[in-house]
mmCIF file of the N, C-alpha and C atoms, coordinates in Angstrom:
data_MODEL
# 
_entry.id   MODEL 
# 
loop_
_atom_site.group_PDB 
_atom_site.id 
_atom_site.type_symbol 
_atom_site.label_atom_id 
_atom_site.label_alt_id 
_atom_site.label_comp_id 
_atom_site.label_asym_id 
_atom_site.label_entity_id 
_atom_site.label_seq_id 
_atom_site.pdbx_PDB_ins_code 
_atom_site.Cartn_x 
_atom_site.Cartn_y 
_atom_site.Cartn_z 
_atom_site.occupancy 
_atom_site.B_iso_or_equiv 
_atom_site.pdbx_formal_charge 
_atom_site.auth_seq_id 
_atom_site.auth_comp_id 
_atom_site.auth_asym_id 
_atom_site.auth_atom_id 
_atom_site.pdbx_PDB_model_num 
ATOM 1   N N  . PRO A 1 1  ? 26.026 50.853 -44.542 1.00 0.00 ? 1  PRO A N  1 
ATOM 2   C CA . PRO A 1 1  ? 25.404 50.365 -43.594 1.00 0.00 ? 1  PRO A CA 1 
ATOM 3   C C  . PRO A 1 1  ? 26.717 50.744 -42.636 1.00 0.00 ? 1  PRO A C  1 
ATOM 4   N N  . SER A 1 2  ? 26.344 50.500 -41.399 1.00 0.00 ? 2  SER A N  1 
ATOM 5   C CA . SER A 1 2  ? 26.832 51.859 -40.534 1.00 0.00 ? 2  SER A CA 1 
ATOM 6   C C  . SER A 1 2  ? 26.896 50.834 -39.274 1.00 0.00 ? 2  SER A C  1 
ATOM 7   N N  . SER A 1 3  ? 27.879 51.269 -38.448 1.00 0.00 ? 3  SER A N  1 
ATOM 8   C CA . SER A 1 3  ? 28.333 51.056 -37.319 1.00 0.00 ? 3  SER A CA 1 
ATOM 9   C C  . SER A 1 3  ? 28.237 51.518 -35.486 1.00 0.00 ? 3  SER A C  1 
ATOM 10  N N  . ALA A 1 4  ? 28.092 51.748 -34.575 1.00 0.00 ? 4  ALA A N  1 
ATOM 11  C CA . ALA A 1 4  ? 27.756 52.862 -33.670 1.00 0.00 ? 4  ALA A CA 1 
ATOM 12  C C  . ALA A 1 4  ? 28.086 51.674 -32.639 1.00 0.00 ? 4  ALA A C  1 
ATOM 13  N N  . VAL A 1 5  ? 28.871 53.039 -31.600 1.00 0.00 ? 5  VAL A N  1 
ATOM 14  C CA . VAL A 1 5  ? 29.358 53.042 -29.986 1.00 0.00 ? 5  VAL A CA 1 
ATOM 15  C C  . VAL A 1 5  ? 29.135 53.262 -29.024 1.00 0.00 ? 5  VAL A C  1 
ATOM 16  N N  . ARG A 1 6  ? 28.031 53.692 -28.080 1.00 0.00 ? 6  ARG A N  1 
ATOM 17  C CA . ARG A 1 6  ? 27.382 54.213 -27.025 1.00 0.00 ? 6  ARG A CA 1 
ATOM 18  C C  . ARG A 1 6  ? 28.409 54.337 -26.161 1.00 0.00 ? 6  ARG A C  1 
ATOM 19  N N  . SER A 1 7  ? 28.800 55.607 -25.248 1.00 0.00 ? 7  SER A N  1 
ATOM 20  C CA . SER A 1 7  ? 29.713 54.823 -24.106 1.00 0.00 ? 7  SER A CA 1 
ATOM 21  C C  . SER A 1 7  ? 29.262 56.587 -23.094 1.00 0.00 ? 7  SER A C  1 
ATOM 22  N N  . GLY A 1 8  ? 28.074 56.108 -22.546 1.00 0.00 ? 8  GLY A N  1 
ATOM 23  C CA . GLY A 1 8  ? 28.004 57.295 -21.266 1.00 0.00 ? 8  GLY A CA 1 
ATOM 24  C C  . GLY A 1 8  ? 26.809 58.209 -22.561 1.00 0.00 ? 8  GLY A C  1 
ATOM 25  N N  . ARG A 1 9  ? 27.492 59.070 -22.182 1.00 0.00 ? 9  ARG A N  1 
ATOM 26  C CA . ARG A 1 9  ? 26.290 60.026 -22.929 1.00 0.00 ? 9  ARG A CA 1 
ATOM 27  C C  . ARG A 1 9  ? 26.209 60.526 -24.528 1.00 0.00 ? 9  ARG A C  1 
ATOM 28  N N  . TRP A 1 10 ? 27.268 59.288 -24.706 1.00 0.00 ? 10 TRP A N  1 
ATOM 29  C CA . TRP A 1 10 ? 28.382 59.746 -26.072 1.00 0.00 ? 10 TRP A CA 1 
ATOM 30  C C  . TRP A 1 10 ? 27.653 58.994 -26.925 1.00 0.00 ? 10 TRP A C  1 
ATOM 31  N N  . LYS A 1 11 ? 27.166 59.345 -28.025 1.00 0.00 ? 11 LYS A N  1 
ATOM 32  C CA . LYS A 1 11 ? 27.102 57.891 -29.464 1.00 0.00 ? 11 LYS A CA 1 
ATOM 33  C C  . LYS A 1 11 ? 27.788 58.298 -30.505 1.00 0.00 ? 11 LYS A C  1 
ATOM 34  N N  . LEU A 1 12 ? 28.743 57.091 -31.410 1.00 0.00 ? 12 LEU A N  1 
ATOM 35  C CA . LEU A 1 12 ? 29.101 57.183 -32.188 1.00 0.00 ? 12 LEU A CA 1 
ATOM 36  C C  . LEU A 1 12 ? 29.198 56.395 -32.996 1.00 0.00 ? 12 LEU A C  1 
ATOM 37  N N  . ILE A 1 13 ? 28.149 57.055 -34.686 1.00 0.00 ? 13 ILE A N  1 
ATOM 38  C CA . ILE A 1 13 ? 27.608 56.212 -35.708 1.00 0.00 ? 13 ILE A CA 1 
ATOM 39  C C  . ILE A 1 13 ? 28.908 56.423 -36.760 1.00 0.00 ? 13 ILE A C  1 
ATOM 40  N N  . GLU A 1 14 ? 29.523 55.890 -37.255 1.00 0.00 ? 14 GLU A N  1 
ATOM 41  C CA . GLU A 1 14 ? 30.374 55.840 -38.722 1.00 0.00 ? 14 GLU A CA 1 
ATOM 42  C C  . GLU A 1 14 ? 29.509 54.827 -39.312 1.00 0.00 ? 14 GLU A C  1 
ATOM 43  N N  . HIS A 1 15 ? 28.945 55.375 -40.808 1.00 0.00 ? 15 HIS A N  1 
ATOM 44  C CA . HIS A 1 15 ? 29.152 54.951 -42.093 1.00 0.00 ? 15 HIS A CA 1 
ATOM 45  C C  . HIS A 1 15 ? 30.632 54.266 -43.103 1.00 0.00 ? 15 HIS A C  1 
ATOM 46  N N  . LEU A 1 16 ? 30.241 53.073 -42.942 1.00 0.00 ? 16 LEU A N  1 
ATOM 47  C CA . LEU A 1 16 ? 30.706 52.189 -43.468 1.00 0.00 ? 16 LEU A CA 1 
ATOM 48  C C  . LEU A 1 16 ? 31.432 52.606 -45.111 1.00 0.00 ? 16 LEU A C  1 
ATOM 49  N N  . GLU A 1 17 ? 30.398 52.555 -45.609 1.00 0.00 ? 17 GLU A N  1 
ATOM 50  C CA . GLU A 1 17 ? 30.629 53.570 -46.987 1.00 0.00 ? 17 GLU A CA 1 
ATOM 51  C C  . GLU A 1 17 ? 32.026 54.267 -47.684 1.00 0.00 ? 17 GLU A C  1 
ATOM 52  N N  . HIS A 1 18 ? 31.225 55.103 -46.508 1.00 0.00 ? 18 HIS A N  1 
ATOM 53  C CA . HIS A 1 18 ? 32.180 56.718 -47.217 1.00 0.00 ? 18 HIS A CA 1 
ATOM 54  C C  . HIS A 1 18 ? 32.868 56.833 -45.733 1.00 0.00 ? 18 HIS A C  1 
ATOM 55  N N  . GLY A 1 19 ? 32.559 56.275 -44.761 1.00 0.00 ? 19 GLY A N  1 
ATOM 56  C CA . GLY A 1 19 ? 34.209 56.325 -43.668 1.00 0.00 ? 19 GLY A CA 1 
ATOM 57  C C  . GLY A 1 19 ? 33.898 57.890 -43.031 1.00 0.00 ? 19 GLY A C  1 
ATOM 58  N N  . GLU A 1 20 ? 32.753 58.688 -43.450 1.00 0.00 ? 20 GLU A N  1 
ATOM 59  C CA . GLU A 1 20 ? 31.768 59.400 -42.982 1.00 0.00 ? 20 GLU A CA 1 
ATOM 60  C C  . GLU A 1 20 ? 31.840 59.003 -40.719 1.00 0.00 ? 20 GLU A C  1 
ATOM 61  N N  . THR A 1 21 ? 31.971 59.868 -39.946 1.00 0.00 ? 21 THR A N  1 
ATOM 62  C CA . THR A 1 21 ? 31.662 59.186 -38.172 1.00 0.00 ? 21 THR A CA 1 
ATOM 63  C C  . THR A 1 21 ? 30.255 60.903 -37.631 1.00 0.00 ? 21 THR A C  1 
ATOM 64  N N  . GLU A 1 22 ? 29.292 60.438 -36.966 1.00 0.00 ? 22 GLU A N  1 
ATOM 65  C CA . GLU A 1 22 ? 28.558 61.509 -36.995 1.00 0.00 ? 22 GLU A CA 1 
ATOM 66  C C  . GLU A 1 22 ? 28.895 60.999 -35.041 1.00 0.00 ? 22 GLU A C  1 
ATOM 67  N N  . LEU A 1 23 ? 28.889 62.252 -34.130 1.00 0.00 ? 23 LEU A N  1 
ATOM 68  C CA . LEU A 1 23 ? 29.486 61.871 -33.193 1.00 0.00 ? 23 LEU A CA 1 
ATOM 69  C C  . LEU A 1 23 ? 28.025 63.150 -32.185 1.00 0.00 ? 23 LEU A C  1 
ATOM 70  N N  . TYR A 1 24 ? 27.267 62.487 -31.039 1.00 0.00 ? 24 TYR A N  1 
ATOM 71  C CA . TYR A 1 24 ? 25.972 63.206 -30.583 1.00 0.00 ? 24 TYR A CA 1 
ATOM 72  C C  . TYR A 1 24 ? 25.639 62.950 -28.767 1.00 0.00 ? 24 TYR A C  1 
ATOM 73  N N  . ASP A 1 25 ? 26.162 63.965 -27.981 1.00 0.00 ? 25 ASP A N  1 
ATOM 74  C CA . ASP A 1 25 ? 26.091 64.049 -26.994 1.00 0.00 ? 25 ASP A CA 1 
ATOM 75  C C  . ASP A 1 25 ? 24.167 63.749 -26.757 1.00 0.00 ? 25 ASP A C  1 
ATOM 76  N N  . LEU A 1 26 ? 24.329 62.812 -26.767 1.00 0.00 ? 26 LEU A N  1 
ATOM 77  C CA . LEU A 1 26 ? 22.667 62.232 -25.828 1.00 0.00 ? 26 LEU A CA 1 
ATOM 78  C C  . LEU A 1 26 ? 21.893 62.924 -24.477 1.00 0.00 ? 26 LEU A C  1 
ATOM 79  N N  . GLU A 1 27 ? 22.754 63.174 -23.417 1.00 0.00 ? 27 GLU A N  1 
ATOM 80  C CA . GLU A 1 27 ? 21.657 64.089 -23.496 1.00 0.00 ? 27 GLU A CA 1 
ATOM 81  C C  . GLU A 1 27 ? 21.834 65.406 -23.189 1.00 0.00 ? 27 GLU A C  1 
ATOM 82  N N  . ARG A 1 28 ? 21.973 66.239 -24.223 1.00 0.00 ? 28 ARG A N  1 
ATOM 83  C CA . ARG A 1 28 ? 21.832 67.737 -24.798 1.00 0.00 ? 28 ARG A CA 1 
ATOM 84  C C  . ARG A 1 28 ? 21.282 67.186 -26.507 1.00 0.00 ? 28 ARG A C  1 
ATOM 85  N N  . ASP A 1 29 ? 20.852 65.731 -26.907 1.00 0.00 ? 29 ASP A N  1 
ATOM 86  C CA . ASP A 1 29 ? 20.582 65.484 -28.278 1.00 0.00 ? 29 ASP A CA 1 
ATOM 87  C C  . ASP A 1 29 ? 20.332 64.663 -28.674 1.00 0.00 ? 29 ASP A C  1 
ATOM 88  N N  . LEU A 1 30 ? 19.124 64.490 -27.915 1.00 0.00 ? 30 LEU A N  1 
ATOM 89  C CA . LEU A 1 30 ? 18.525 62.720 -27.790 1.00 0.00 ? 30 LEU A CA 1 
ATOM 90  C C  . LEU A 1 30 ? 18.046 62.699 -29.552 1.00 0.00 ? 30 LEU A C  1 
ATOM 91  N N  . GLY A 1 31 ? 17.644 63.480 -30.010 1.00 0.00 ? 31 GLY A N  1 
ATOM 92  C CA . GLY A 1 31 ? 17.119 63.303 -31.478 1.00 0.00 ? 31 GLY A CA 1 
ATOM 93  C C  . GLY A 1 31 ? 18.169 63.073 -32.349 1.00 0.00 ? 31 GLY A C  1 
ATOM 94  N N  . GLU A 1 32 ? 19.395 63.301 -32.027 1.00 0.00 ? 32 GLU A N  1 
ATOM 95  C CA . GLU A 1 32 ? 20.556 63.156 -32.525 1.00 0.00 ? 32 GLU A CA 1 
ATOM 96  C C  . GLU A 1 32 ? 20.306 64.483 -34.263 1.00 0.00 ? 32 GLU A C  1 
ATOM 97  N N  . THR A 1 33 ? 20.721 65.602 -34.001 1.00 0.00 ? 33 THR A N  1 
ATOM 98  C CA . THR A 1 33 ? 20.023 66.913 -34.847 1.00 0.00 ? 33 THR A CA 1 
ATOM 99  C C  . THR A 1 33 ? 20.980 67.439 -34.853 1.00 0.00 ? 33 THR A C  1 
ATOM 100 N N  . THR A 1 34 ? 22.476 66.818 -33.758 1.00 0.00 ? 34 THR A N  1 
ATOM 101 C CA . THR A 1 34 ? 23.648 68.321 -34.084 1.00 0.00 ? 34 THR A CA 1 
ATOM 102 C C  . THR A 1 34 ? 24.250 67.672 -34.437 1.00 0.00 ? 34 THR A C  1 
ATOM 103 N N  . ASN A 1 35 ? 25.814 66.763 -35.185 1.00 0.00 ? 35 ASN A N  1 
ATOM 104 C CA . ASN A 1 35 ? 26.414 66.592 -35.508 1.00 0.00 ? 35 ASN A CA 1 
ATOM 105 C C  . ASN A 1 35 ? 28.146 67.376 -34.796 1.00 0.00 ? 35 ASN A C  1 
ATOM 106 N N  . LEU A 1 36 ? 28.686 66.141 -34.038 1.00 0.00 ? 36 LEU A N  1 
ATOM 107 C CA . LEU A 1 36 ? 29.435 67.321 -32.999 1.00 0.00 ? 36 LEU A CA 1 
ATOM 108 C C  . LEU A 1 36 ? 31.019 66.809 -34.074 1.00 0.00 ? 36 LEU A C  1 
ATOM 109 N N  . ALA A 1 37 ? 30.815 65.400 -34.667 1.00 0.00 ? 37 ALA A N  1 
ATOM 110 C CA . ALA A 1 37 ? 32.153 64.742 -34.899 1.00 0.00 ? 37 ALA A CA 1 
ATOM 111 C C  . ALA A 1 37 ? 33.023 65.715 -34.956 1.00 0.00 ? 37 ALA A C  1 
ATOM 112 N N  . ALA A 1 38 ? 32.855 66.601 -35.354 1.00 0.00 ? 38 ALA A N  1 
ATOM 113 C CA . ALA A 1 38 ? 34.192 68.388 -36.140 1.00 0.00 ? 38 ALA A CA 1 
ATOM 114 C C  . ALA A 1 38 ? 34.144 69.332 -34.991 1.00 0.00 ? 38 ALA A C  1 
ATOM 115 N N  . LYS A 1 39 ? 33.303 69.237 -34.251 1.00 0.00 ? 39 LYS A N  1 
ATOM 116 C CA . LYS A 1 39 ? 33.834 70.280 -32.740 1.00 0.00 ? 39 LYS A CA 1 
ATOM 117 C C  . LYS A 1 39 ? 34.667 69.600 -32.048 1.00 0.00 ? 39 LYS A C  1 
ATOM 118 N N  . MET A 1 40 ? 33.908 68.252 -31.910 1.00 0.00 ? 40 MET A N  1 
ATOM 119 C CA . MET A 1 40 ? 35.025 67.547 -30.921 1.00 0.00 ? 40 MET A CA 1 
ATOM 120 C C  . MET A 1 40 ? 35.799 66.061 -31.531 1.00 0.00 ? 40 MET A C  1 
ATOM 121 N N  . PRO A 1 41 ? 36.516 66.421 -31.687 1.00 0.00 ? 41 PRO A N  1 
ATOM 122 C CA . PRO A 1 41 ? 37.221 65.373 -32.442 1.00 0.00 ? 41 PRO A CA 1 
ATOM 123 C C  . PRO A 1 41 ? 38.037 63.749 -32.107 1.00 0.00 ? 41 PRO A C  1 
ATOM 124 N N  . LYS A 1 42 ? 38.696 64.332 -30.404 1.00 0.00 ? 42 LYS A N  1 
ATOM 125 C CA . LYS A 1 42 ? 39.237 64.041 -29.706 1.00 0.00 ? 42 LYS A CA 1 
ATOM 126 C C  . LYS A 1 42 ? 38.116 62.697 -28.768 1.00 0.00 ? 42 LYS A C  1 
ATOM 127 N N  . GLN A 1 43 ? 36.359 63.081 -28.787 1.00 0.00 ? 43 GLN A N  1 
ATOM 128 C CA . GLN A 1 43 ? 36.041 62.724 -28.211 1.00 0.00 ? 43 GLN A CA 1 
ATOM 129 C C  . GLN A 1 43 ? 35.892 61.245 -29.384 1.00 0.00 ? 43 GLN A C  1 
ATOM 130 N N  . ALA A 1 44 ? 35.128 61.585 -30.731 1.00 0.00 ? 44 ALA A N  1 
ATOM 131 C CA . ALA A 1 44 ? 35.110 61.314 -31.886 1.00 0.00 ? 44 ALA A CA 1 
ATOM 132 C C  . ALA A 1 44 ? 36.212 59.709 -31.722 1.00 0.00 ? 44 ALA A C  1 
ATOM 133 N N  . ARG A 1 45 ? 37.511 60.557 -32.096 1.00 0.00 ? 45 ARG A N  1 
ATOM 134 C CA . ARG A 1 45 ? 38.569 59.061 -31.738 1.00 0.00 ? 45 ARG A CA 1 
ATOM 135 C C  . ARG A 1 45 ? 38.365 58.640 -31.119 1.00 0.00 ? 45 ARG A C  1 
ATOM 136 N N  . GLN A 1 46 ? 38.087 58.642 -29.741 1.00 0.00 ? 46 GLN A N  1 
ATOM 137 C CA . GLN A 1 46 ? 37.670 57.703 -28.534 1.00 0.00 ? 46 GLN A CA 1 
ATOM 138 C C  . GLN A 1 46 ? 36.452 56.569 -28.769 1.00 0.00 ? 46 GLN A C  1 
ATOM 139 N N  . LEU A 1 47 ? 35.937 57.180 -28.792 1.00 0.00 ? 47 LEU A N  1 
ATOM 140 C CA . LEU A 1 47 ? 34.823 56.403 -29.474 1.00 0.00 ? 47 LEU A CA 1 
ATOM 141 C C  . LEU A 1 47 ? 35.320 55.128 -30.475 1.00 0.00 ? 47 LEU A C  1 
ATOM 142 N N  . LYS A 1 48 ? 35.620 56.208 -31.624 1.00 0.00 ? 48 LYS A N  1 
ATOM 143 C CA . LYS A 1 48 ? 36.310 54.902 -32.737 1.00 0.00 ? 48 LYS A CA 1 
ATOM 144 C C  . LYS A 1 48 ? 36.577 54.136 -32.075 1.00 0.00 ? 48 LYS A C  1 
ATOM 145 N N  . THR A 1 49 ? 38.510 54.195 -31.142 1.00 0.00 ? 49 THR A N  1 
ATOM 146 C CA . THR A 1 49 ? 39.310 53.750 -31.252 1.00 0.00 ? 49 THR A CA 1 
ATOM 147 C C  . THR A 1 49 ? 38.457 51.946 -30.169 1.00 0.00 ? 49 THR A C  1 
ATOM 148 N N  . MET A 1 50 ? 37.397 52.990 -29.779 1.00 0.00 ? 50 MET A N  1 
ATOM 149 C CA . MET A 1 50 ? 36.343 51.867 -28.865 1.00 0.00 ? 50 MET A CA 1 
ATOM 150 C C  . MET A 1 50 ? 36.127 50.869 -29.679 1.00 0.00 ? 50 MET A C  1 
ATOM 151 N N  . LEU A 1 51 ? 34.547 51.433 -30.725 1.00 0.00 ? 51 LEU A N  1 
ATOM 152 C CA . LEU A 1 51 ? 35.121 50.345 -32.215 1.00 0.00 ? 51 LEU A CA 1 
ATOM 153 C C  . LEU A 1 51 ? 35.009 49.647 -32.700 1.00 0.00 ? 51 LEU A C  1 
ATOM 154 N N  . ASP A 1 52 ? 36.591 50.233 -32.808 1.00 0.00 ? 52 ASP A N  1 
ATOM 155 C CA . ASP A 1 52 ? 37.364 49.634 -33.969 1.00 0.00 ? 52 ASP A CA 1 
ATOM 156 C C  . ASP A 1 52 ? 38.475 48.038 -32.451 1.00 0.00 ? 52 ASP A C  1 
ATOM 157 N N  . GLN A 1 53 ? 37.922 48.579 -31.433 1.00 0.00 ? 53 GLN A N  1 
ATOM 158 C CA . GLN A 1 53 ? 38.203 47.272 -29.994 1.00 0.00 ? 53 GLN A CA 1 
ATOM 159 C C  . GLN A 1 53 ? 38.005 46.490 -30.502 1.00 0.00 ? 53 GLN A C  1 
ATOM 160 N N  . TRP A 1 54 ? 36.787 46.980 -30.414 1.00 0.00 ? 54 TRP A N  1 
ATOM 161 C CA . TRP A 1 54 ? 35.391 46.071 -30.428 1.00 0.00 ? 54 TRP A CA 1 
ATOM 162 C C  . TRP A 1 54 ? 35.065 45.509 -31.529 1.00 0.00 ? 54 TRP A C  1 
ATOM 163 N N  . ARG A 1 55 ? 35.197 45.251 -32.352 1.00 0.00 ? 55 ARG A N  1 
ATOM 164 C CA . ARG A 1 55 ? 35.266 44.873 -33.814 1.00 0.00 ? 55 ARG A CA 1 
ATOM 165 C C  . ARG A 1 55 ? 36.196 44.065 -34.212 1.00 0.00 ? 55 ARG A C  1 
ATOM 166 N N  . ASN A 1 56 ? 38.159 44.226 -33.386 1.00 0.00 ? 56 ASN A N  1 
ATOM 167 C CA . ASN A 1 56 ? 38.872 43.062 -33.628 1.00 0.00 ? 56 ASN A CA 1 
ATOM 168 C C  . ASN A 1 56 ? 38.836 42.090 -31.916 1.00 0.00 ? 56 ASN A C  1 
ATOM 169 N N  . ASP A 1 57 ? 37.751 42.382 -31.083 1.00 0.00 ? 57 ASP A N  1 
ATOM 170 C CA . ASP A 1 57 ? 37.786 41.308 -30.235 1.00 0.00 ? 57 ASP A CA 1 
ATOM 171 C C  . ASP A 1 57 ? 36.537 40.601 -30.134 1.00 0.00 ? 57 ASP A C  1 
ATOM 172 N N  . VAL A 1 58 ? 35.691 40.686 -30.823 1.00 0.00 ? 58 VAL A N  1 
ATOM 173 C CA . VAL A 1 58 ? 34.547 39.655 -31.406 1.00 0.00 ? 58 VAL A CA 1 
ATOM 174 C C  . VAL A 1 58 ? 34.934 39.736 -32.659 1.00 0.00 ? 58 VAL A C  1 
ATOM 175 N N  . ASP A 1 59 ? 35.943 39.366 -33.259 1.00 0.00 ? 59 ASP A N  1 
ATOM 176 C CA . ASP A 1 59 ? 36.129 39.301 -35.076 1.00 0.00 ? 59 ASP A CA 1 
ATOM 177 C C  . ASP A 1 59 ? 35.181 39.555 -36.090 1.00 0.00 ? 59 ASP A C  1 
ATOM 178 N N  . ALA A 1 60 ? 34.313 40.546 -35.189 1.00 0.00 ? 60 ALA A N  1 
ATOM 179 C CA . ALA A 1 60 ? 33.373 41.323 -36.110 1.00 0.00 ? 60 ALA A CA 1 
ATOM 180 C C  . ALA A 1 60 ? 33.494 41.225 -38.253 1.00 0.00 ? 60 ALA A C  1 
ATOM 181 N N  . ALA A 1 61 ? 32.500 40.825 -38.576 1.00 0.00 ? 61 ALA A N  1 
ATOM 182 C CA . ALA A 1 61 ? 32.804 40.418 -39.676 1.00 0.00 ? 61 ALA A CA 1 
ATOM 183 C C  . ALA A 1 61 ? 31.955 42.034 -40.961 1.00 0.00 ? 61 ALA A C  1 
ATOM 184 N N  . MET A 1 62 ? 32.639 41.910 -41.487 1.00 0.00 ? 62 MET A N  1 
ATOM 185 C CA . MET A 1 62 ? 32.471 43.027 -42.346 1.00 0.00 ? 62 MET A CA 1 
ATOM 186 C C  . MET A 1 62 ? 31.955 43.530 -44.072 1.00 0.00 ? 62 MET A C  1 
ATOM 187 N N  . PRO A 1 63 ? 31.259 44.038 -43.737 1.00 0.00 ? 63 PRO A N  1 
ATOM 188 C CA . PRO A 1 63 ? 30.746 44.302 -45.182 1.00 0.00 ? 63 PRO A CA 1 
ATOM 189 C C  . PRO A 1 63 ? 31.682 44.436 -46.316 1.00 0.00 ? 63 PRO A C  1 
ATOM 190 N N  . THR A 1 64 ? 31.706 44.369 -47.446 1.00 0.00 ? 64 THR A N  1 
ATOM 191 C CA . THR A 1 64 ? 32.238 44.213 -48.936 1.00 0.00 ? 64 THR A CA 1 
ATOM 192 C C  . THR A 1 64 ? 31.994 44.667 -48.912 1.00 0.00 ? 64 THR A C  1 
ATOM 193 N N  . PRO A 1 65 ? 32.353 45.637 -50.157 1.00 0.00 ? 65 PRO A N  1 
ATOM 194 C CA . PRO A 1 65 ? 32.533 46.633 -51.777 1.00 0.00 ? 65 PRO A CA 1 
ATOM 195 C C  . PRO A 1 65 ? 31.372 46.119 -52.184 1.00 0.00 ? 65 PRO A C  1 
ATOM 196 N N  . ARG A 1 66 ? 30.371 46.549 -52.849 1.00 0.00 ? 66 ARG A N  1 
ATOM 197 C CA . ARG A 1 66 ? 29.745 45.616 -54.331 1.00 0.00 ? 66 ARG A CA 1 
ATOM 198 C C  . ARG A 1 66 ? 30.563 45.884 -55.402 1.00 0.00 ? 66 ARG A C  1 
# 
């Protein structure tokens, strides 16, 4: 399971089973081949905050471990 958020050129994917995140610049990498999360931690955190806030706002159901 995963969640994703997009803001302008940026897309963040959070893999819920292990908490890993991926960040892509869709203007330069439409095929999502280069994960920028480690190179751009501030941008990744901003999008993660947006995703977390949206989950709270809509009371999103989250998967539970097996």
